[in-house]
Each structure stands twice: as C-alpha cells, then as structure tokens.
Backbone as CSV, one residue per row, in Angstrom:
resi,resn,N_x,N_y,N_z,CA_x,CA_y,CA_z,C_x,C_y,C_z
1,UNK,-4.772,-10.321,8.641,-4.105,-8.782,8.047,-3.945,-8.469,6.514
2,UNK,-4.135,-7.470,6.121,-4.160,-7.459,4.442,-3.414,-5.988,4.415
3,UNK,-2.685,-6.368,3.269,-1.358,-5.015,3.336,-1.642,-4.529,1.319
4,UNK,-1.799,-3.626,1.457,-2.213,-2.963,0.199,-0.709,-2.336,-0.587
5,UNK,-0.441,-2.814,-1.677,0.658,-2.155,-2.142,0.219,-1.622,-3.833
6,UNK,0.552,-0.163,-4.054,0.182,0.059,-5.694,1.703,-0.452,-6.471
7,UNK,0.682,-0.679,-7.635,1.266,-1.315,-8.518,1.446,-0.825,-9.949
8,UNK,2.212,-0.707,-10.627,2.254,-0.511,-12.016,2.871,-1.361,-12.768
9,UNK,2.864,-2.093,-14.228,3.813,-2.966,-14.573,4.532,-3.767,-13.648
10,UNK,4.054,-4.358,-12.416,4.076,-5.271,-11.766,4.979,-4.953,-10.591
11,UNK,5.628,-3.783,-10.084,6.251,-3.359,-8.973,5.532,-2.064,-8.674
12,UNK,6.055,-1.726,-7.580,5.722,-0.675,-6.908,5.354,0.727,-7.656
13,UNK,4.527,1.597,-7.486,3.939,2.560,-8.050,4.423,3.718,-7.236
14,UNK,5.450,4.527,-7.685,6.166,5.666,-6.919,4.854,6.636,-6.609
15,UNK,4.093,6.683,-7.180,2.867,7.927,-6.892,1.455,7.153,-6.562
16,UNK,1.034,6.946,-5.442,0.022,6.095,-4.641,-1.620,6.466,-5.844
17,UNK,-1.902,7.670,-5.822,-3.118,8.035,-6.836,-3.214,7.691,-8.113
18,UNK,-1.949,7.189,-8.761,-1.923,7.230,-9.845,-1.493,5.496,-10.633
19,UNK,-1.677,4.502,-9.779,-1.128,3.390,-10.187,-2.479,2.769,-11.011
20,UNK,-1.921,1.662,-11.532,-2.616,0.648,-12.467,-3.817,-0.112,-11.236
21,UNK,-3.084,-0.700,-10.635,-3.775,-1.607,-9.933,-3.463,-1.806,-8.150
22,UNK,-4.454,-2.220,-7.190,-3.176,-2.195,-5.915,-3.643,-3.967,-5.777
23,UNK,-2.119,-4.563,-4.811,-2.057,-5.761,-5.019,-2.230,-6.013,-3.477
24,UNK,-3.424,-6.828,-3.025,-3.995,-6.594,-1.800,-3.448,-7.872,-1.283
25,UNK,-2.304,-8.180,-0.539,-1.930,-9.160,0.457,-2.377,-9.957,1.183
26,UNK,-2.899,-10.798,1.259,-3.074,-11.436,2.507,-1.920,-12.224,3.407
27,UNK,-2.225,-11.796,4.877,-0.473,-12.340,5.765,-1.125,-12.827,7.052
28,UNK,-0.753,-14.459,6.939,-1.120,-14.980,8.244,-0.322,-14.067,9.571
29,UNK,-0.805,-13.314,9.998,-0.199,-12.969,11.438,0.577,-13.644,12.472
30,UNK,0.005,-15.037,12.929,0.802,-15.874,13.734,2.095,-16.263,13.303
31,UNK,2.081,-16.138,11.955,3.349,-16.711,11.173,4.317,-15.771,10.539
32,UNK,3.714,-14.793,10.292,4.241,-13.418,9.448,4.373,-13.812,8.554
33,UNK,3.590,-14.809,7.568,3.753,-15.433,6.167,2.653,-14.618,5.673
34,UNK,3.259,-14.425,4.083,2.474,-13.952,2.922,1.328,-15.454,2.737
35,UNK,0.030,-15.263,2.602,-0.859,-16.223,2.394,-1.930,-16.071,1.287
36,UNK,-1.428,-15.123,0.004,-1.970,-15.286,-1.131,-2.253,-13.640,-1.355
37,UNK,-2.647,-13.595,-2.508,-2.921,-12.071,-2.882,-3.926,-11.953,-3.858
38,UNK,-4.194,-10.548,-3.979,-5.222,-10.458,-5.034,-4.938,-8.972,-6.047
39,UNK,-5.212,-8.671,-7.347,-5.006,-7.755,-7.695,-6.428,-6.761,-8.033
40,UNK,-6.298,-5.393,-7.853,-7.881,-4.797,-7.623,-7.630,-3.647,-8.229
41,UNK,-8.641,-3.581,-9.244,-8.264,-1.799,-10.102,-8.927,-1.027,-9.416
42,UNK,-8.287,0.085,-9.038,-9.046,0.950,-8.533,-10.018,1.934,-8.829
43,UNK,-11.135,2.515,-8.237,-12.176,3.317,-9.039,-11.182,4.483,-9.433
44,UNK,-11.731,5.294,-10.193,-10.885,6.675,-10.620,-10.692,7.279,-9.538
45,UNK,-9.100,7.864,-9.736,-8.829,8.483,-8.863,-9.395,10.141,-8.630
46,UNK,-9.956,10.020,-7.176,-10.833,11.444,-6.758,-10.223,11.472,-5.343
47,UNK,-9.824,12.785,-4.681,-9.372,13.216,-3.768,-10.387,12.181,-2.358
48,UNK,-9.710,11.460,-1.593,-10.244,10.985,-0.793,-10.905,9.430,-1.296
49,UNK,-10.899,9.232,-2.362,-11.878,7.699,-2.700,-11.079,6.298,-2.414
50,UNK,-10.041,6.895,-2.738,-9.003,5.350,-2.528,-8.893,5.057,-1.213
51,UNK,-8.410,6.008,-0.043,-8.640,5.456,1.241,-9.859,4.665,1.708
52,UNK,-10.952,5.331,1.116,-12.249,4.735,1.577,-12.411,3.484,1.017
53,UNK,-11.751,3.172,-0.425,-12.162,2.166,-1.259,-11.151,0.937,-0.601
54,UNK,-10.083,1.179,-0.111,-9.120,0.381,0.404,-9.376,-0.171,1.704
55,UNK,-9.934,0.819,2.770,-10.696,0.604,3.937,-11.737,-0.520,3.797
56,UNK,-12.852,-0.318,2.831,-13.663,-1.119,2.322,-13.333,-2.791,2.198
57,UNK,-11.984,-2.448,1.375,-11.460,-3.741,1.161,-10.805,-4.690,2.259
58,UNK,-11.054,-3.946,3.343,-10.187,-4.739,4.593,-8.836,-4.370,5.092
59,UNK,-8.444,-3.421,4.294,-6.809,-3.189,4.229,-6.479,-2.508,5.709
60,UNK,-5.248,-3.264,6.114,-4.736,-2.777,7.672,-3.392,-1.777,7.414
61,UNK,-2.580,-1.979,6.233,-1.639,-1.585,6.229,-1.427,-1.022,4.264
62,UNK,-0.712,0.251,4.318,-0.432,0.731,2.862,0.759,0.868,2.519
63,UNK,1.423,0.562,1.887,2.874,0.383,1.469,2.908,1.513,0.257
64,UNK,3.663,2.607,0.255,3.439,3.268,-0.777,5.052,3.693,-1.229
65,UNK,5.191,4.165,-2.506,6.428,5.389,-2.573,6.308,6.345,-1.875
66,UNK,4.944,6.962,-2.573,5.112,8.643,-2.550,2.925,8.377,-2.088
67,UNK,2.933,9.190,-1.209,1.411,9.404,-0.795,1.201,11.211,-0.471
68,UNK,0.034,11.736,-0.738,0.275,12.961,-0.209,-0.626,13.189,1.395
69,UNK,-0.762,14.586,2.138,-0.959,14.523,2.980,-2.161,14.189,3.599
70,UNK,-3.211,14.490,2.585,-4.380,14.248,2.951,-5.029,12.707,2.692
71,UNK,-3.872,11.820,1.705,-4.455,10.529,1.876,-3.885,9.841,3.355
72,UNK,-2.814,10.231,3.617,-2.399,10.019,4.962,-3.095,10.328,5.995
73,UNK,-3.680,10.962,6.300,-4.797,11.496,7.339,-5.819,10.599,7.255
74,UNK,-6.633,10.209,6.078,-7.646,10.084,6.212,-7.557,8.316,6.341
75,UNK,-6.610,7.803,6.143,-6.077,5.989,6.346,-5.391,6.174,7.889
76,UNK,-5.218,7.555,8.595,-5.024,7.569,10.035,-6.318,7.502,10.362
77,UNK,-7.064,8.141,10.267,-8.718,8.441,10.981,-9.335,7.160,10.593
78,UNK,-9.338,6.361,9.629,-9.854,5.271,9.457,-8.897,4.058,10.367
79,UNK,-7.796,4.056,10.905,-6.870,3.407,11.550,-6.233,2.198,10.609
80,UNK,-5.620,2.631,9.542,-4.948,1.966,8.551,-3.678,2.831,8.411
81,UNK,-2.443,1.454,8.642,-1.366,2.237,8.709,-0.498,2.906,7.847
82,UNK,0.099,3.609,7.583,0.925,3.916,6.082,2.352,3.827,6.308
83,UNK,3.091,3.080,5.351,4.629,3.377,5.383,4.906,3.899,3.754
84,UNK,5.340,5.090,3.868,5.941,5.475,2.549,7.461,5.397,2.301
85,UNK,7.669,6.219,1.005,9.065,6.126,0.746,9.776,4.768,0.595
86,UNK,8.792,3.691,-0.041,9.193,2.220,-0.255,10.075,2.522,-1.408
87,UNK,10.749,1.402,-1.780,11.626,1.079,-3.151,10.642,0.501,-4.184
88,UNK,10.909,0.735,-5.088,10.070,0.156,-6.558,10.810,-1.202,-6.822
89,UNK,9.669,-2.114,-5.647,10.046,-3.577,-6.148,8.570,-4.509,-6.156
90,UNK,8.500,-5.744,-6.516,7.406,-5.954,-6.536,6.648,-6.296,-5.230
91,UNK,5.028,-6.032,-5.276,4.368,-6.113,-4.057,5.172,-7.420,-2.845
92,UNK,5.064,-8.518,-3.104,5.200,-9.685,-2.560,6.569,-9.187,-1.531
93,UNK,7.502,-8.677,-2.344,8.701,-8.651,-2.016,8.621,-7.844,-1.143
94,UNK,8.244,-6.114,-1.229,7.895,-5.228,-0.136,7.374,-5.911,0.839
95,UNK,6.052,-6.904,1.238,5.304,-7.143,2.101,6.372,-7.790,2.867
96,UNK,7.019,-9.148,2.187,8.256,-9.909,2.925,9.083,-8.686,3.820
97,UNK,9.642,-8.287,3.477,10.554,-7.300,3.916,9.677,-6.591,4.955
98,UNK,8.353,-6.052,4.854,7.946,-4.969,5.940,7.761,-6.390,6.804
99,UNK,7.121,-7.314,6.781,7.113,-8.515,7.930,8.390,-8.747,8.751
100,UNK,9.350,-9.018,7.827,10.656,-9.511,8.465,11.082,-8.172,9.056
101,UNK,10.685,-6.912,8.979,11.409,-5.655,9.535,12.996,-5.357,8.850
102,UNK,12.828,-5.632,7.474,13.977,-5.682,6.928,13.666,-4.331,5.875
103,UNK,12.187,-4.233,5.756,12.090,-2.787,4.367,12.758,-1.880,4.865
104,UNK,13.235,-1.242,3.944,14.375,0.279,3.775,13.282,1.320,2.947
105,UNK,13.237,2.306,3.853,12.287,3.475,3.444,13.050,4.551,3.544
106,UNK,12.660,5.326,2.364,13.491,6.504,2.100,12.440,8.060,2.379
107,UNK,12.954,8.658,1.797,11.535,9.895,2.065,10.252,9.642,1.081
108,UNK,9.009,10.363,1.484,7.743,10.446,0.696,8.123,10.773,-0.620
109,UNK,7.961,9.869,-1.658,8.281,10.379,-2.633,7.399,11.548,-3.775
110,UNK,6.205,11.568,-2.778,4.972,12.618,-3.378,5.628,14.291,-2.724
111,UNK,5.243,15.121,-3.733,5.392,16.366,-3.573,4.208,17.282,-3.380
112,UNK,2.858,16.364,-2.815,2.273,17.179,-2.538,1.417,16.906,-1.213
C-alpha cells in the first residue's frame, strides 16, 4: 500500500493543492509498518491533475489537512481513500498514526 502526504517545509501542508512535494510512503500491509518513502514534486496545480497523477504513482490513501470537494470526488472515483483534517506533522508520523489507528483528525481545512 502507498500513502501520500502533501508537505511543505517537511510537514503536512494544510492545503492539498499548494504543497511543495508529496511524500509517498510505502507500507508493509502484513505488518502495518513503514517500508520506505520517496518525495515527489507535483506537476503544476490545475483542477483534476493531482488526483490523476497520484493514482498513476500507485497511491491508495491520501492524508491531507484540507482538500476541495472536486479532488475528493476524483479520488473516490479512482478508488483512493482520502483522510482530511490531519494535523501539521511530518509525513511518516501521520502515516504511523494512521496505521495504528491513533490519527486524530479535525475539520477539513479547505474552504472550497
């Protein structure tokens, strides 16, 4: 399984579409552990581009602070699970919390 987290300055970027990079974390599903990660610079932000690009990278789950409804819908249509309202923490910390069921989320930080 692959989990993507949008980041800026090494931590979660609150607005999905305006991040510097995506950290894509490989997860060993049998043990629910992190098995490496890789940073990817996204293509220029245009509506609909990021969900398609992340799906092409093999992403199964996106952990975000905020994300617009259109992007959420595109992810859902392609079978990618979206988690919004995540706190501003390093990507691997968020993924580990997600895997062990302790990720505490709040409201979607996006207002569109």
